N, C-alpha and C positions, 0 to 999 in steps of 0.2 A: 079227355073225351074228344076234344076238337081235333087233336092230332090223329086219333084213330079214324075219325071220319075222313080227314084229308088223305090219309094213307089208303083207305078203302076206295075213295074216289079216284085216286091216282092209279090204283090197281085195276079198276074198272076201265079207265081210259086206255091203259096199256093193253089190256085184253081186247078191247074193242078195235084198237088200231093195229094190232099185230098181224091179222090176216092181210091187210093192205100192204104193210111193210114186207111181209113174206112174198107177196105177189111181185112187188118191184124187185126184190133181191133175185128171185127166180128168173124174172124177165131179163134183168141186166146180165146175169150169168149166162143165160141162154143166148142172148144177143152176142156176148163176147165169144162164146164157143162157136157161134156161126161166123162171126166176122174175122176171127183170126185166120182160119184156113182160106177164106175168101181173099183177105189181104195178101196172104202168102202166094196164092195162085196168081193174083194180079201182078205181084212183084216179079214172079218168075216169067209170066207170059208177056208182060209189057214193062220191061225194066226202065226204058226212057221215061214213060209216063209216070211210073212209080217214083222215079227220082224227082220229077217235076212236082209231084204231090208232096214228097218229103221236103223239098226246098221251100215250097210255099207255106207249108204248115209250120216248119221250124225256123223260118227266117226271123230275125229280130225286127225287121221292118214291118212284118205282118203282125207281130205281137205288141208293138209299141203304139201308144195312143197318138192320134194325129195332132199336130201342133197348130 
């Protein structure tokens, strides 16, 4: 009986939170679909600036913790 109540409570929580999760999934996918062509356009129009952005984002010094 207790397990049935726990399962029912978990199902209610999942149903209550699913719209919020769906909202974030749709928002993140939409942002990605917008940012990919924008990033490609910036890379084509401003190759030197794009290279600088890539270097600063992917450099090991940028990602390592400060000593």
